[in-house]
C-alpha positions as CSV (number, residue, x, y, z in Angstrom):
1,M,-10.5,-103.6,-80.6
2,L,-13.5,-103.1,-78.4
3,Q,-11.9,-103.5,-74.9
4,L,-9.2,-101.0,-76.2
5,T,-11.6,-98.1,-76.9
6,T,-13.7,-98.3,-74.2
7,A,-10.2,-98.5,-72.0
8,L,-9.3,-95.5,-73.6
9,R,-12.7,-93.7,-73.0
10,S,-12.7,-94.6,-69.5
11,A,-8.8,-93.2,-69.2
12,R,-10.0,-90.0,-70.7
13,L,-12.8,-89.7,-68.6
14,S,-10.7,-90.3,-65.4
15,S,-8.1,-87.6,-66.1
16,N,-11.0,-84.9,-67.5
17,L,-13.0,-85.6,-64.5
18,P,-11.6,-82.7,-62.2
19,L,-12.0,-80.5,-65.2
20,I,-15.4,-81.5,-66.0
21,A,-16.5,-80.8,-62.7
22,R,-14.6,-77.3,-62.3
23,R,-16.6,-76.5,-65.2
24,L,-19.6,-78.1,-63.9
25,Q,-19.2,-75.8,-60.9
26,S,-18.8,-73.0,-62.6
27,T,-21.7,-73.1,-64.6
28,V,-24.4,-74.1,-62.1
29,A,-26.0,-71.2,-60.7
30,E,-26.0,-71.3,-56.8
31,P,-29.7,-70.5,-55.7
32,K,-30.1,-66.9,-54.1
33,K,-30.7,-67.0,-50.6
34,T,-34.1,-64.9,-50.5
35,P,-35.4,-64.0,-46.5
36,S,-37.6,-66.1,-44.9
37,A,-41.1,-65.2,-43.7
38,K,-40.3,-65.9,-40.1
39,G,-37.1,-63.5,-40.4
40,V,-39.1,-61.2,-42.1
41,L,-42.3,-61.4,-39.7
42,F,-39.9,-61.0,-36.9
43,G,-38.4,-57.8,-38.4
44,F,-41.5,-56.3,-38.7
45,F,-42.7,-56.7,-35.5
46,A,-39.8,-55.7,-34.1
47,G,-39.6,-52.9,-35.6
48,A,-43.3,-51.8,-35.1
49,S,-42.7,-52.9,-31.7
50,L,-39.6,-50.3,-30.9
51,A,-41.7,-48.0,-33.0
52,G,-44.7,-48.2,-30.9
53,L,-42.8,-47.7,-27.6
54,G,-40.8,-44.6,-28.7
55,C,-44.4,-42.7,-29.6
56,Y,-45.7,-44.2,-26.2
57,Y,-42.7,-42.6,-24.4
58,Y,-43.3,-39.5,-26.7
59,L,-46.9,-38.9,-25.9
60,M,-46.6,-39.5,-22.2
61,D,-43.8,-37.1,-22.2
62,E,-46.3,-34.5,-24.1
63,Y,-49.3,-35.7,-22.0
64,K,-47.4,-35.0,-18.7
65,A,-45.8,-31.5,-19.8
66,T,-49.4,-30.8,-20.9
67,S,-51.0,-31.9,-17.8
68,N,-48.3,-29.7,-15.4
69,A,-48.9,-26.7,-17.3
70,I,-52.9,-27.4,-17.2
71,V,-52.3,-27.6,-13.3
72,T,-50.2,-24.7,-13.2
73,D,-52.7,-22.3,-14.9
74,V,-55.4,-23.7,-12.6
75,L,-53.6,-23.1,-9.7
76,R,-52.8,-19.6,-10.9
77,L,-56.4,-19.3,-11.6
78,Q,-57.3,-20.3,-8.3
79,R,-55.1,-17.9,-6.6
80,S,-56.4,-14.8,-8.6
81,V,-59.8,-15.4,-7.6
82,E,-59.0,-15.8,-4.1
83,N,-57.5,-12.6,-4.4
84,L,-60.5,-11.1,-5.8
85,E,-62.9,-12.8,-2.7
86,K,-60.9,-10.7,-0.6
87,H,-60.9,-7.8,-2.1
88,V,-64.5,-8.2,-2.0
89,T,-65.2,-8.7,0.9
90,N,-63.2,-5.6,1.7
91,I,-65.2,-3.2,-0.3
92,E,-68.3,-5.1,1.1
93,N,-66.7,-4.7,4.7
94,E,-66.0,-0.9,4.0
95,L,-69.3,-0.4,2.5
96,A,-71.2,-2.0,5.3
97,K,-69.1,0.1,7.9
98,K,-70.2,3.5,6.2
99,E,-73.7,2.3,6.1
100,K,-73.8,2.6,9.9
């Protein structure tokens, strides 16, 4: 009799084994994938590098524009000073002619 009950139990288990396996698979929670530290660090450094490059090119463009504006103003000032020197020498020459 003991052999008969063991045979029945094993028969039930073998026939219900796929059902039990499906139930266990559906109830077992799959572990959530969390981002690895390597990926997070790589993303951070890649983003920081791209942002740094963007800032660098923006600042260099602003520097060039400002530098060109200053050079233009200096050249205008130089021309104005040269014109002023010409006028002063003309006036001095006229005064020297009048004194003679």
